[in-house]
C-alpha positions in Angstrom: -3.8 -31.3 4.7 -4.0 -28.3 2.4 -2.6 -25.7 4.7 0.2 -28.0 5.9 1.1 -28.5 2.3 1.1 -24.8 1.5 3.5 -24.0 4.3 5.8 -27.0 3.7 6.0 -26.3 0.0 6.6 -22.6 0.5 9.5 -23.5 2.8 10.8 -25.9 0.2 10.6 -23.2 -2.4 12.5 -20.8 -0.1 15.2 -23.4 0.3 15.6 -23.8 -3.4 15.7 -20.0 -3.9 18.4 -19.7 -1.2 20.6 -21.8 -3.4 19.8 -19.8 -6.5 20.2 -16.5 -4.5 23.6 -17.6 -3.4 24.6 -18.5 -6.9 23.6 -15.2 -8.3 25.1 -12.9 -5.7 27.4 -11.6 -8.4 24.4 -9.6 -9.6 24.3 -7.6 -6.4 25.3 -4.5 -8.3 22.0 -4.8 -10.2 20.2 -5.0 -6.8 21.9 -1.9 -5.6 21.0 0.0 -8.7 17.3 -1.1 -8.5 17.1 0.0 -4.8 18.2 3.5 -5.8 15.9 3.7 -8.9 13.3 6.5 -9.2 11.1 7.4 -12.2 11.8 10.4 -14.4 9.4 13.1 -13.1 10.9 16.0 -15.1 8.1 16.3 -17.6 5.3 16.5 -15.1 3.8 19.6 -13.5 1.6 19.2 -10.5 -1.0 21.1 -8.5 -1.1 21.4 -4.8 -2.4 18.2 -3.2 -4.9 19.3 -0.5 -7.8 17.0 0.6 -11.2 18.6 1.0 -14.1 17.1 2.9 -17.4 17.2 0.9 -19.4 15.0 3.3 -18.8 12.2 5.8 -18.0 9.7 3.1 -16.6 11.9 0.3 -13.2 13.6 -0.1 -11.9 15.7 -3.0 -8.4 16.7 -4.2 -8.2 18.9 -7.3 -10.7 17.3 -9.7 -10.2 13.9 -8.2 -12.4 12.4 -5.4 -13.0 9.3 -3.3 -16.4 8.4 -2.0 -18.0 5.3 -0.4 -21.5 4.3 -1.6 -24.2 2.7 0.4 -23.2 -0.8 -0.8 -19.8 -0.5 0.9 -17.8 0.1 -2.4 -15.3 2.8 -2.6 -15.5 4.9 -5.8 -12.4 6.7 -6.9 -12.3 9.3 -9.7 -8.9 10.7 -10.8 -7.6 12.6 -13.8 -4.5 14.4 -15.1 -0.9 13.5 -15.8 0.7 10.4 -14.3 2.4 12.0 -11.4 -0.6 14.2 -10.5 -2.8 11.1 -10.7 -0.5 9.3 -8.3 -0.4 12.1 -5.8 -4.2 12.5 -5.9 -4.7 8.8 -5.4 -2.1 8.7 -2.6 -3.7 11.4 -0.5 -7.2 10.1 -1.1 -6.6 6.5 -0.4 -3.8 6.7 2.2 -5.8 4.8 4.9 -7.0 2.2 2.4 -3.5 1.6 1.2 -2.3 1.1 4.7 -5.0 -1.5 5.4 -4.3 -3.4 2.2 -0.6 -3.5 2.9 -1.1 -4.7 6.5 -3.5 -7.4 5.5 -1.2 -8.7 2.7 1.9 -8.7 4.7 0.1 -10.3 7.7 -0.9 -13.1 5.2 2.8 -13.5 4.2 3.7 -13.8 7.9 1.2 -16.6 8.4 2.6 -18.5 5.4 6.2 -17.8 6.4 6.1 -17.6 10.2 9.9 -17.9 10.8 11.5 -14.5 11.4 14.7 -15.8 9.8 12.9 -16.8 6.7 11.0 -13.5 6.6 14.4 -11.6 6.6 15.6 -13.9 3.9 12.4 -13.2 2.0 13.0 -9.5 2.2 16.5 -9.9 0.7 15.1 -12.3 -1.9 12.5 -9.7 -3.0 15.2 -7.1 -3.6 17.1 -9.6 -5.7 14.2 -11.1 -7.5 12.7 -7.7 -8.4 16.0 -6.1 -9.3 14.9 -5.6 -13.0 11.2 -5.0 -12.5 11.7 -1.2 -12.9 13.1 -1.8 -16.4 9.9 -3.4 -17.6 7.4 -0.9 -16.4 6.7 2.2 -18.6 7.9 5.4 -16.9 4.3 6.8 -17.0 3.1 4.1 -14.7 6.2 4.3 -12.5 5.5 8.0 -12.1 1.9 7.2 -11.0 3.1 4.5 -8.6 5.7 6.9 -7.2 3.1 9.5 -6.6 0.9 7.0 -4.8 3.8 5.8 -2.7 4.5 9.3 -1.4 1.6 8.6 1.0 2.4 5.0 1.9 3.1 4.1 5.5 6.7 3.7 6.8 5.5 0.9 9.0 6.5 -1.6 6.3 9.9 -0.2 5.4 11.5 -3.3 6.8 10.3 -5.0 3.6 11.2 -2.2 1.2 10.9 1.6 0.9 7.4 2.8 -0.1 8.2 3.2 -3.8 10.0 -0.1 -4.2 7.3 -1.8 -2.1 4.6 -0.4 -4.4 6.5 -1.8 -7.4 6.8 -5.2 -5.8 3.1 -5.3 -4.8 2.1 -4.8 -8.4 3.8 -8.2 -9.1 2.0 -9.9 -6.1 -0.6 -11.5 -8.4 2.2 -12.9 -10.6 4.4 -14.1 -7.7 1.4 -15.6 -6.0 0.5 -17.9 -8.8 4.1 -18.5 -9.9 4.7 -20.1 -6.5 1.4 -22.0 -7.0 1.4 -23.5 -3.5 0.1 -20.3 -2.0 -3.2 -21.0 -3.9 -4.0 -17.3 -4.2 -5.7 -17.5 -7.6 -8.3 -19.6 -9.5 -10.7 -17.6 -11.7 -13.4 -18.2 -14.2 -14.5 -15.8 -17.0 -16.8 -16.0 -20.0 -17.9 -13.9 -23.0 -21.1 -14.3 -25.1 -22.4 -12.5 -28.1 -24.7 -12.7 -31.1 -27.3 -15.5 -30.6 -26.1 -16.1 -27.0 -27.2 -12.7 -25.6 -30.5 -11.0 -25.2 -29.7 -8.1 -27.5 -27.0 -9.8 -29.7 -24.3 -7.6 -28.2 -21.1 -8.7 -26.3 -21.5 -9.5 -22.6 -18.7 -10.6 -20.3 -18.7 -12.0 -16.8 -15.9 -13.0 -14.5 -15.1 -14.0 -10.9 -11.7 -12.8 -9.6 -10.7 -15.3 -7.0 -7.4 -13.7 -5.8 -7.5 -14.7 -2.2 -5.2 -13.2 0.4 -7.5 -13.5 3.4 -11.0 -12.2 4.0 -9.9 -8.8 5.0 -8.1 -8.2 1.7 -11.5 -8.0 -0.1 -13.3 -5.9 2.4 -12.4 -2.5 0.9 -13.1 -3.0 -2.8 -12.5 0.1 -4.9 -13.9 1.0 -8.3 -11.4 3.4 -10.0 -12.4 5.7 -12.8 -9.3 7.1 -14.5 -9.2 9.9 -17.0 -5.5 10.2 -18.1 -4.1 13.0 -20.1 -2.9 10.4 -22.6 -4.9 7.4 -23.9 -8.5 6.4 -23.1 -10.4 6.9 -19.9 -11.3 3.6 -18.2 -12.7 1.9 -15.1 -11.2 -1.0 -13.1 -11.9 -2.8 -9.9 -8.9 -2.4 -7.5 -7.8 -1.8 -4.0 -5.7 0.7 -2.1 -2.3 1.3 -3.6 -3.0 -0.7 -6.8 -2.9 1.2 -10.2 -2.6 -2.0 -12.3 -5.7 -3.6 -13.8 -7.2 -7.1 -13.1 -10.7 -6.3 -14.4 -11.6 -3.2 -16.4 -13.2 -1.5 -19.4 -12.4 1.7 -21.3 -14.6 4.2 -23.1 -13.9 2.5 -26.4 -15.8 -0.5 -25.2 -12.6 -2.6 -24.7 -12.5 -4.9 -21.7 -9.7 -6.9 -20.0 -9.8 -9.6 -17.4 -6.9 -11.9 -16.3 -6.8 -15.6 -15.4 -3.6 -17.2 -14.1 -2.0 -20.1 -15.9 0.5 -22.7 -14.8 3.9 -21.1 -14.5 7.4 -22.2 -14.0 9.0 -20.3 -11.2 11.0 -17.5 -13.0 14.4 -16.2 -11.9 13.6 -12.5 -12.3 10.6 -10.3 -12.3 9.7 -8.5 -15.5 6.4 -6.8 -16.5 3.6 -7.5 -14.0 0.5 -8.8 -15.7 -1.6 -6.0 -14.1 0.7 -3.4 -15.6 0.4 -5.0 -19.0 -3.4 -5.0 -18.8 -3.4 -1.4 -17.6 -1.4 -0.5 -20.7 -3.8 -2.4 -22.9 -6.8 -0.7 -21.3 -5.4 2.8 -21.5 -4.0 2.6 -25.0 -6.0 0.0 -27.0 -9.3 0.5 -28.7 -9.5 -2.8 -30.6 -8.5 -6.4 -30.0 -5.7 -6.1 -32.6 -4.2 -3.2 -30.8 -4.4 -5.1 -27.5 -2.5 -8.0 -29.1 0.3 -5.7 -30.4 0.8 -4.2 -26.9 0.9 -7.6 -25.3 3.5 -8.8 -27.8 6.0 -6.1 -27.0 6.1 -6.7 -23.2 8.1 -9.4 -21.4 6.1 -11.1 -18.7 7.4 -13.4 -16.0 4.5 -15.7 -15.4 1.8 -17.4 -17.6 -1.6 -15.6 -17.9 -4.7 -15.7 -20.0 -6.0 -12.2 -20.8 -9.6 -12.2 -22.0 -10.1 -9.1 -24.2 -13.5 -8.1 -25.4 -14.4 -5.4 -27.8 -17.6 -3.7 -28.7 -16.2 -2.7 -32.1 -15.8 -6.3 -33.2 -18.6 -7.6 -30.9 -16.5 -10.6 -29.8 -13.7 -11.6 -27.4 -10.4 -13.5 -27.6 -7.8 -14.9 -25.2 -4.3 -13.5 -25.3 -2.2 -16.2 -23.7 1.2 -15.0 -22.5 4.1 -16.6 -20.8 7.8 -15.9 -20.4 8.7 -18.0 -23.5 5.5 -18.4 -25.5 2.6 -16.3 -26.9 -0.7 -17.4 -28.3 -4.1 -16.0 -29.3 -7.2 -18.1 -29.0 -10.3 -17.2 -31.1 -13.4 -19.4 -31.1 -14.5 -20.7 -34.4 -18.2 -21.1 -35.4 -19.3 -20.1 -31.9 -20.6 -17.1 -30.0 -19.2 -17.9 -26.6 -15.8 -18.1 -25.0 -15.0 -19.6 -21.6 -11.7 -19.1 -19.7 -10.7 -20.8 -16.5 -7.0 -21.5 -15.7 -5.6 -23.4 -18.6 -4.5 -22.3 -22.1 -6.5 -23.1 -25.2 -4.5 -21.7 -28.2 -2.4 -23.8 -30.6 0.7 -22.3 -29.1 0.2 -24.3 -25.9 -1.3 -27.5 -27.4 1.7 -29.5 -26.5 2.8 -27.6 -23.4 3.4 -30.2 -20.7 2.9 -27.8 -17.8 -0.5 -26.8 -19.3 -1.5 -30.4 -20.0 -0.6 -31.3 -16.4 -2.7 -28.5 -15.1 -5.8 -29.7 -17.1 -5.3 -33.2 -15.8 -4.5 -32.6 -12.2 -6.4 -29.4 -11.1 -10.0 -28.2 -11.1 -9.6 -25.8 -14.1 -11.2 -28.2 -16.7 -14.1 -29.0 -14.3 -14.9 -25.3 -13.9 -14.6 -24.8 -17.6 -17.1 -27.5 -18.3 -19.5 -26.2 -15.6 -19.3 -22.7 -17.1 -20.2 -24.1 -20.6 -23.1 -26.1 -19.0 -24.5 -23.0 -17.3 -24.3 -21.0 -20.5 -26.1 -23.7 -22.3 -28.8 -23.8 -19.6 -29.4 -20.1 -19.7 -31.0 -19.0 -22.9 -30.2 -15.5 -24.2 -27.8 -14.2 -21.5 -28.4 -10.7 -20.0 -26.6 -9.1 -17.1 -29.0 -10.6 -14.5 -28.4 -14.1 -15.9 -24.6 -13.5 -16.1 -24.6 -12.6 -12.4 -26.6 -15.8 -11.6 -24.0 -17.9 -13.4 -21.1 -16.2 -11.5 -22.9 -16.9 -8.2 -23.4 -20.7 -8.9 -22.0 -22.9 -6.1 -22.9 -26.3 -7.6 -21.0 -28.8 -9.6 -21.7 -30.5 -12.9 -25.3 -31.4 -13.5 -26.3 -29.2 -10.5 -24.6 -31.6 -8.1 -24.2 -30.4 -4.6 -20.4 -30.5 -4.0 -20.1 -28.6 -0.8 -19.8 -24.8 -0.3 -16.3 -23.5 -0.9 -15.4 -26.3 -3.2 -12.8 -25.0 -5.8 -14.6 -26.9 -8.5 -17.5 -24.4 -8.3 -17.5 -21.2 -10.3 -18.4 -19.5 -7.0 -15.9 -20.7 -4.5 -17.2 -18.2 -1.9 -14.0 -16.4 -1.6 -13.9 -14.1 -4.6 -12.4 -10.6 -4.4 -15.1 -9.5 -6.8 -17.4 -10.6 -9.6 -18.0 -8.3 -12.6 -20.2 -8.1 -15.7 -19.4 -5.9 -18.7 -21.8 -4.7 -21.4 -19.2 -3.0 -23.7 -21.4 -1.5 -26.4 -23.4 0.5 -23.9 -20.4 1.1 -21.6 -22.2 -0.4 -18.7 -20.6 -2.4 -15.9 -21.8 -4.2 -12.8 -19.5 -4.8 -9.8 -20.3 -7.1 -6.9 -20.4 -5.8 -3.3 -19.6 -7.9 -0.3 -19.8 -10.7 0.7 -17.9 -12.3 -2.2 -20.0 -12.0 -5.4 -23.2 -12.5 -3.4 -23.9 -8.8 -2.5 -25.6 -6.4 -4.8 -24.0 -5.9 -8.2 -23.7 -2.1 -8.4 -24.1 -0.6 -11.9 -22.1 2.1 -13.6 -22.4 3.9 -16.9 -19.1 5.2 -18.3 -20.9 7.8 -20.4 -22.1 9.4 -17.2 -19.0 9.1 -15.2 -16.7 10.6 -17.8 -19.1 13.3 -19.0 -17.6 16.8 -18.6 -20.7 17.9 -16.8 -20.5 15.3 -14.1 -19.2 16.3 -10.6 -19.5 14.7 -7.2 -21.9 16.3 -4.8 -24.0 15.6 -1.8 -27.1 14.6 -3.9 -25.5 12.8 -6.9 -24.4 9.2 -7.0 -21.7 8.0 -9.3 -23.5 4.6 -9.7 -26.9 4.1 -11.4 -29.4 3.1 -8.8 -32.0 1.9 -11.4 -29.7 -0.8 -12.8 -28.5 -2.4 -9.5 -28.8 -6.2 -9.4 -30.1 -7.3 -6.0 -28.0 -9.3 -3.6 -28.3 -13.1 -3.7 -31.1 -14.5 -1.4 -28.6 -17.2 -0.4 -27.0 -14.5 1.9 -30.1 -14.6 4.1 -30.3 -18.4 4.5 -29.3 -20.8 7.3 -27.0 -22.6 4.8 -25.0 -19.5 4.3 -24.7 -18.8 8.0 -23.6 -22.4 8.5 -21.0 -22.1 5.7 -19.5 -18.9 7.3 -19.3 -20.8 10.7 -17.7 -23.8 8.9 -15.0 -21.7 7.3 -13.9 -20.4 10.7 -14.0 -23.8 12.3 -12.1 -25.4 9.4 -9.2 -22.9 9.8 -9.2 -23.6 13.5 -9.2 -27.4 13.0 -6.3 -27.1 10.5 -4.3 -25.1 13.0 -5.1 -27.6 15.7 -4.0 -30.5 13.5 -0.8 -28.8 12.6 0.0 -28.1 16.3 -1.5 -31.4 17.6 -3.9 -29.6 19.9 -7.3 -31.0 18.8 -9.5 -31.4 21.8 -10.6 -34.9 22.6 -14.2 -33.6 23.3 -14.5 -31.7 20.0 -17.9 -32.2 18.3 -17.0 -33.3 14.8 -20.5 -34.2 13.9 -21.6 -30.6 14.4 -18.6 -29.4 12.3 -19.4 -31.7 9.4 -23.1 -30.8 9.5 -22.2 -27.2 8.8 -21.1 -28.3 5.3 -22.1 -31.9 4.8 -21.5 -32.3 1.1 -17.9 -31.0 1.3 -15.2 -33.7 1.0 -12.7 -31.8 3.0 -14.8 -31.7 6.2 -14.6 -35.5 6.4 -11.0 -35.6 5.4 -9.9 -33.3 8.2 -11.8 -35.3 10.8 -10.2 -38.4 9.3 -6.8 -36.9 9.7 -7.4 -36.3 13.4 -8.4 -39.9 14.1 -5.5 -41.1 11.9 -3.0 -39.0 14.0 -4.6 -40.4 17.2 -4.1 -43.9 15.7 -7.8 -44.6 15.8 -7.5 -46.1 12.3 -11.0 -47.6 12.0 -12.6 -44.3 12.7 -10.2 -42.6 10.3 -11.0 -45.1 7.6 -14.7 -44.4 7.9 -14.3 -40.7 7.4 -11.8 -41.0 4.6 -14.1 -43.4 2.7 -17.0 -41.0 3.2 -14.8 -38.2 2.0 -14.0 -40.1 -1.2 -17.8 -40.4 -2.0 -17.9 -36.6 -2.3 -16.6 -34.4 -5.1 -12.9 -34.2 -4.3 -11.2 -31.1 -5.7 -8.1 -32.3 -7.5 -6.4 -35.4 -8.7 -3.7 -34.9 -6.2 -6.3 -34.7 -3.4 -7.8 -37.9 -4.7 -4.5 -39.7 -4.7 -3.6 -38.5 -1.2 -7.0 -39.6 0.1 -6.6 -43.0 -1.5 -3.2 -43.5 0.1 -4.7 -42.7 3.5 -7.5 -45.1 3.0 -5.1 -47.9 2.2 -2.9 -47.1 5.2 -5.8 -46.8 7.6 -7.3 -50.1 6.3 -4.0 -51.9 6.8 -3.3 -50.4 10.2 -6.9 -51.0 11.4 -6.4 -54.8 10.8 -3.3 -55.1 12.9 
């Protein structure tokens, strides 16, 4: 069962780390030094930080502001030097930052319920992140420090606000380094020339970083005008200054896709900080590559970089011990899921294993198929592709299947049109809500200012919500997700009710293999092997997510068949 495996593997990981942690206790002096570290703020002058209410959904501090639009998206504008930006962000997003921290740390408590292991995890985080401050430019540390001045003290048991903020910027990296937490699994694509309606570069991506439903509720679109480098936008959340999806005023875009990573022994440059540096200081793909080369990362990542200047896109593939750049030849489309494609990783065993065992190759093929089926891609067609819930050849594979581009859990979907500096960002739920449009020309124009009658988004370009949201099938899926989690908990605690209506549960998502698998597990645990066998065999006829799931299912079928005959 997937959740059981997550928890058991996380526990096994913590045990292994305990041994490593004990072995490296001699480095405690490094831990103490990191706990006392603060950025150099001597070069920064700041204005008084005083929040002003403009209307019931808009607040202003100096020239920065935070507002919430009618689609439920928070829009943050901030400018100035690094420390000033951090202070302004901190006072404007204080409540959002608290919510995100609480949601994230509650998720960790669910995965690691033991108080003893939680205390160990705290000590491990201090040790593991003992060098992270050395790998983040002082400018970004100053901004993070400014934000952390307004962080809650409720979570000081984990770390002080500044250190906690540094650690959280590596959460994406740690999440997919541990792998078993299954926090990430994204799909991106870029098309240009003959593949787009106007011949110009167009990029679409789903960001499937999942840390619970509540984590994605307060999406924030940040517009940053720094005193150094290029102004840019990114999709983020409270307390986060790193970039996972963004575009700058030079028409350069970045999105990140996790790769298979060996668990590293020390944190270095978080990927979101590297991509922030690229977005703020690169205007071309070549400049982005040079920035990526000079930073030491601690996990594997594909960074899709698009540029309006060259009207194409490449993948910068980074890992702790390898570096590659993938450029398509004789093609005007580039697809990225969660495996590497450059020659540098052609013989990488970990990457080859990922392609064989996971769902990354399947999603890659489905994205290629959808791009082929949609002639001359425009923003509306790109959104349609990102929202696709089906499998290869339009097969119904069950809602929430990780083989789909739209796994119905995305933090956000986003579409970039770099030449025109236009971007569309999804509103809740998932990437099914309206895609809200922004024009960076307008946002960063000197004459623009927030007021009661002026929106920061462009109402004329909004792409409507998916009709699927209004269907009975969607309502059934939402009910299924809740019941699936409950059933998993009941199976784990052996508290499944004998009168539970499994037929109703399966009918909520009848094409999904996992529904039958969970019911089969219940009957197997109850030693009703004939019933278990029936459900397992039905599950196998559906689109099972990974090779490991298939092998596990096959073993249960053999065991159930053997035991049913006794």
